[in-house]
C-alpha angles and dihedrals in degrees: 000000000000117000121239130213115256095185127023120194109201126187094324117185127176126189129195123180105298093349135091099206097176125027118194098317117184133170142124131246111208123220115265098009134120104237118190125207115201135173139122123282108288093029091117101255097128093045092050092048090049091053092046092052097043102255092115132024116226118250088225138345131064142266123212119191121186090346096307127109109248134208105180112207099181145348090266090054089054091048092050090058094045107270117124130173126203108202126212088243099061113234098211121128108239094206095054125077125248095263093049091051095048093050098033110154094009107058111171113255134197128233093278090055095252124129112277099221095183094052092046095058095036092054091044090053088053092051092047090052091058092058098041096257098113089121090067122090109239089222093061114119116246092235089061097060130074127262091253091051090050090053089055091047087057090054090047087053091053091049091050086057089057089242116189092188125034121192113207120194113200092324095176098043092108098032133102120240093260092046090050092049090053091049090052089055090052091049091050088050091053090053090053091052089054101260114142115223127203104196127194119191141149088209101095094185088056090052091051090052097047114026131091093189132017129205121194123206125191127180091347094308134111108245104174144336112202141156114270088240090067095046134080131185090253092052092048092052090048091052091046098049098033096236138081111281122231124178105261121222101210100184117059091204140348128230111271101168114050094168090076094047125097118237106237099176129023119187117187129189096342114188129181113181107287093323100077122033124193096322115181128179145143129225119207128212113271098006134120109227115195123209112195141163138117120316105277095031091117099257098131091040090060091053093046093049097048088047092054095245092116112046095179090099148103132201138077129289119194121185117193091338096313123107110235121186091198099196092169135037089238089063090050091053089050089054091055101265129137130185129208099194127218098246108047092183096047102029108017110042144046094221096198094051130082130266090253093050090050096045098046100035094105095041098050094105089060091047094060122105125229090271091055096252121131114256099230096186093052091046091053093045092051093048091048090052092057094041087061095039096052094033092239106187106219133137089230145335088263093060112121104249098227086067093064124088119264092256093053092046088054092050089054089055089051091047091054089056094046094053088073091053095236122202091200124040123189113202117188111195092333097184101036112141098001130116129259094259092052091045091056091051092051090049090054092048089053090048092052093047095056089047086057089053099261112144115219132200109195129190113198137164090201107096096201092047089056095047094045098049110029130093088196134010125210115198123207133198123183094343097314134097109248098179151346124222130191117225093255091056102041123112138154092254096051092047092050091048093052092041092063099036129086092202114108112230125202123251114291095007112185 
């Protein structure tokens, strides 16, 4: 039987002041398919999804849903006709329970107009069953369940709305590998039940596993819509960046001889509560050391503790032969350390401040004149230097940073660290939630830094990123180091084995 289009996007344009966000975009979404939308940050994905779900109205063009012309006035209007969107930043209320979140704004009422408690929780249990959460009590507060469970509650909420089309924006960005696998099973189950899924993700391998059809956007324009069977990851990247893709070798070479290298950082018997247990490692000059393992293994806690951000610790930290207690992050900075934190929006940036304010905030003391006043000209000059050096795309230094793409925001965080000329740079998930082009740029920045003699410790959940970038890889499990692999020995299989095993392996285990 021939598939029919559930949603037609026809010649959609969207203008914001000074920006054409979408330029004549047209494609069809077929009923009952998983349709992926890919593109670099700034390609127009979010704008298009917001138009399709009623957040924005198009400047021109038309939408056709189930054969009828559509002028969406609001999100609730879209929900009423069967279109729901699950945003990357989940919209649940932490202080309310699961049932109250699923039926927010439309709580079931009895004949007298009062809340029908029994119906509320019975219907919630049915919705939870559909997404594999039947083991949860519908009265549990949202703040008491995990991020992956919250993601599934959002899907249950969409199903309770009788949604025919669910738009999912980066649904696995905060999930572990096993949680993402479970979510994929739920999504395939939704497809079998006839629900159409529009799926946005930067994870191209995920797209290739899940999608039936793939649409690529670039610079606000529709580039191609094609069956997954006709697409490869290399083709997708080529369409996204507008040039032929070739596998990039970021590192020119990897360290072979450690005996001739100077130890820049020596950590011994580091403990942080029950999260990090007797962790010891060395960092050599000009190397990239990877720390990997499953989420919750204690990777980020190691970085935070060494950097002085978590003082609930014991152990010894030696920097260039000198023991340093590092009770505060300021002391770590003075000793030549920098930290790019995991959550740039929550830990790394002041979103309502400018690019200049964010870049120079840790360097302000050095930018003051003898009278104590800020040297504005020098501040501006230094910021401009790093905007050029890191190729930060921004209209001006005064641009509010929340208006930049994720990749450019991350480069501002890196610029802030580099202004202090660090010898040691900790990078926690440095490319999380950014597009392929921005990833390549950050890899090149890291490569140039180690050539200049900077030593980097990187935490990453992306296996290929760890393998491609690191001279050595330390693997953690439940707060302990279970093994260390040299670049020549590292592989997916060995990392996964060590990441799930308590046994401590010797250096360079093969």
